N, C-alpha and C positions, 0 to 999 in steps of 0.2 A: 606548343606548336599549333599553328593554325592550319586547318585543312577543311576547305569548303565551309568556312565561317564557323567551325566547331573548335572549341578549346580542348586541350588535353592530348594524351598520347593515343596513337592508333593501337589496335590489338597486336599487330606485328611488332611495333616498337616495345610494347610492354613485355611480350614474350621474349624478345631478344635481351632486354634488361634483366629479366628473371634468369635466363640462361647464363648470362655473364656472371651474375651474382652466385648462382649455383656452382659454376666452374671455379670461382674464386674460393668459396667457402667449403666445398667438398674436401679438398686436401686438409684443411684446417680441422674439420670434424674427424677425419681419419686419424690425424696426428693426436688429437685430444683423446680419442678412444684408446689409442696405443699407450699413451701416457697413463691413463687411468687403469688400464690392464696391468701395466708394469707396477704401478703403486699398489694395486690389489695383491699381486703376487708377493711383493716385498712385505706387505702387511700380514699376509697369511703366514709367511715364513717366520716373521718376528713373533706372531701369535703362537706358533708351534714351539719356538724356543722358550718362550715364557711358560707355556704349559709343561714343557720338559723339565724346566727348573722347578716348577711347583710340584710336579710328580716326583722329582728326585727328593725333595724335602720330605714329602709324605712317605715315600718308600723307605727312607732312612729311619724314620720314626717307627715303621712297622717291623723292621728287621730285628732279630735278637741282638742283644747288646754285645755279646762275645763272638759273634759270627765273623768269620774271615772271608766268606764268600756268600753272596745272596743274589737271587734273581727274582724278578717280579714282572709280570706282564698283565696289562689291563686294556680292555677295549672300551672306548667311550662312544656314545651314540650321537651326541650333538656338539660339534660336528664329528662325523664318523672318523675315528682315528685309533691307532694301536700304539700303546706306550709300553716300552720295554726299559727295565732298569737292571743294571748289573753293578754289584759291589764286589771288587776283587783286589788282590794285591797288585801293585804296579808291575809292569812287565820287567823281566830280568835284564833286558837290554837298556832299560831306561836309566838315566843318571840318578833318578830318585830311588832306585833300587838299593843304593848304598844305605839309605836311611831305613832302619827297621821300623815297621809299623806304618809305612806309607801305603795308602789304599787309593784306588781309583773308583769314582762313582761315574757311571755313564747312563744317561737317560736319552732315549731316542723316541721321538714322536713322528709317526708316519701317517699319511692320509689313506683313504680307501682306494684311491686310484694312483696309478704310477706317476702321473703328471704333477701331483701335489707336492709342495716342498716338504723337506724333512727338517725337523727341529732336533738339534743335538745339543745337549748340555753335558759338559765334563767338569768334574771337580775332584781335586786331590785332598785327601784327609789324612792327618797324622793321628793314628789311634794306637798309642803305645800299649804293650802288653802289661797287664796288671800283675804285680808280683804276688806270688801265692803266699798266703799267710799260714 
């Protein structure tokens, strides 16, 4: 633009252009931040599920071989979480209760604050009683 024999934009024109660009890009940045927050929450939940499964495997190895019920709780520091493991016979109302020797493993991983997602892993195990010799 030509203004008094000078080339380029005036200060007002540059400020208006920057304002328009800001008005167009602000909602896009807000949307991007919301998407990243949602992805982070899902990733944290998935991480807790994987930790629960890993804790379940370790707790099953720690329990006595002939036990019918077992509970274990552990607190981790990085990231701060509480993991609980229970090994018990299946519920009497369950359709699996017809099978003797069916047990349920449950591992729950919760975070330090109430907003953090909870990771739950459930597994059913057939553990028949060994005949006495």
